[in-house]
C-alpha positions as CSV (number, residue, x, y, z in Angstrom):
1,M,86.9,94.7,82.4
2,K,84.3,96.8,84.1
3,I,85.8,98.2,87.2
4,N,83.7,100.5,89.5
5,L,85.6,102.8,92.0
6,L,83.6,103.3,94.9
7,T,84.5,106.4,97.2
8,I,82.8,109.0,99.5
9,G,84.2,111.9,101.4
10,T,86.3,115.1,100.5
11,R,87.9,115.9,97.1
12,G,91.0,114.3,98.9
13,D,89.3,111.2,99.3
14,V,88.0,111.1,95.7
15,Q,90.8,112.6,93.7
16,P,93.1,109.7,93.9
17,F,90.2,107.5,92.6
18,I,89.7,110.0,89.6
19,A,93.6,109.3,88.7
20,L,93.3,105.7,89.2
21,G,90.3,105.7,87.0
22,K,92.0,107.7,84.2
23,E,94.7,105.1,83.9
24,L,92.6,102.0,84.1
25,S,90.5,103.7,81.4
26,R,93.7,104.5,79.5
27,R,94.6,100.8,79.6
28,G,91.2,99.6,78.3
29,H,88.9,99.0,81.1
30,H,85.5,100.9,81.5
31,V,85.6,102.6,84.5
32,T,82.7,104.0,86.5
33,I,83.4,106.3,89.6
34,C,80.8,106.0,92.1
35,T,80.6,108.8,94.7
36,E,78.5,111.7,95.8
37,D,76.8,114.1,93.5
38,A,79.3,116.9,94.2
39,F,81.9,115.0,92.1
40,K,80.1,114.1,89.1
41,D,81.7,117.2,86.9
42,L,85.0,116.1,88.0
43,A,84.4,112.4,86.9
44,E,82.8,113.5,83.8
45,K,85.7,116.2,82.8
46,N,88.1,113.1,83.4
47,R,86.0,111.1,80.8
48,L,85.0,108.7,83.5
49,S,81.4,107.4,83.9
50,F,79.6,108.3,87.0
51,S,77.0,106.9,89.6
52,A,75.7,108.7,92.5
53,I,76.1,107.6,95.9
54,R,73.8,109.3,98.3
55,A,76.1,110.1,101.1
56,D,77.1,113.8,101.3
57,Y,80.0,114.0,104.0
58,A,80.7,117.7,103.0
59,D,77.2,118.7,103.8
60,L,77.0,116.8,107.0
61,T,80.3,118.6,108.3
62,Q,78.9,121.9,107.5
63,S,75.6,121.4,109.0
64,E,74.8,122.0,112.7
65,E,74.5,118.4,113.4
66,G,77.9,117.6,112.0
67,K,79.5,120.5,113.8
68,N,78.3,119.1,117.1
69,M,79.6,116.0,116.4
70,L,82.9,117.1,115.4
71,K,83.2,118.8,118.8
72,G,83.3,115.4,120.3
73,N,80.2,115.6,122.5
74,P,79.1,111.9,123.1
75,I,75.6,112.8,123.7
76,S,75.3,114.5,120.5
77,I,77.2,111.8,118.7
78,V,74.9,109.2,119.9
79,R,71.9,111.0,118.9
80,Q,73.1,112.2,115.5
81,L,74.1,108.4,114.7
82,K,70.5,107.4,115.0
83,T,69.0,110.1,113.1
84,V,71.7,111.2,110.7
85,I,74.6,108.5,110.3
86,Y,72.8,105.4,110.4
87,P,70.4,106.5,107.5
88,M,73.0,107.9,105.4
89,M,75.1,104.6,105.8
90,E,71.8,102.6,104.7
91,Q,71.4,104.8,101.7
92,M,75.1,104.4,100.8
93,L,74.9,100.8,101.1
94,D,71.9,100.6,98.9
95,D,73.6,102.5,96.5
96,I,76.9,100.7,96.2
97,W,74.8,97.4,95.8
98,T,72.9,98.9,93.2
99,V,76.0,100.1,91.0
100,A,78.1,97.0,91.8
101,Q,75.6,94.6,90.1
102,D,77.3,94.9,86.8
103,A,80.8,95.5,87.8
104,D,83.7,92.7,87.3
105,A,85.8,94.2,89.9
106,I,85.4,97.0,92.5
107,I,87.9,99.1,94.0
108,Y,86.6,100.9,97.3
109,H,87.7,103.5,99.9
110,P,87.5,102.5,103.5
111,K,85.0,104.9,104.3
112,V,82.6,103.0,102.0
113,F,81.5,100.5,104.4
114,G,80.8,97.1,103.3
115,G,83.2,97.1,100.1
116,Y,84.6,93.8,100.9
117,D,81.4,92.1,101.9
118,L,79.8,93.6,98.6
119,A,82.6,92.0,96.5
120,E,82.3,88.6,98.4
121,A,78.5,88.6,97.9
122,L,78.7,89.2,94.2
123,H,81.7,86.9,93.9
124,I,83.9,89.9,92.3
125,P,87.3,90.8,92.9
126,A,88.1,93.6,95.3
């Protein structure tokens, strides 16, 4: 079975999916981890196929815009939603749609918005 693991965020969000992917692979499944480019080496080091998702939360939290949003300023948050967050989410949705086309099943992190809807549209288990 071809299983795609969809996750984004910090290493703490990705590491459990790497562990899950290793075990699924050991059991004979073909596993692709779909996450941010920053984790490509980690996926490949653990002998998992890799597919990039264009959503870089780590960079966002370190940027000036991200730091302002983390301070909780409502005006800054609304401004950043339109210019930073929505475009990033749109890219992520495009990427997960593309990588899931050949999957028999997906397992997704809740931060990967649309995971359930994607599986439903493709008629595959999630």
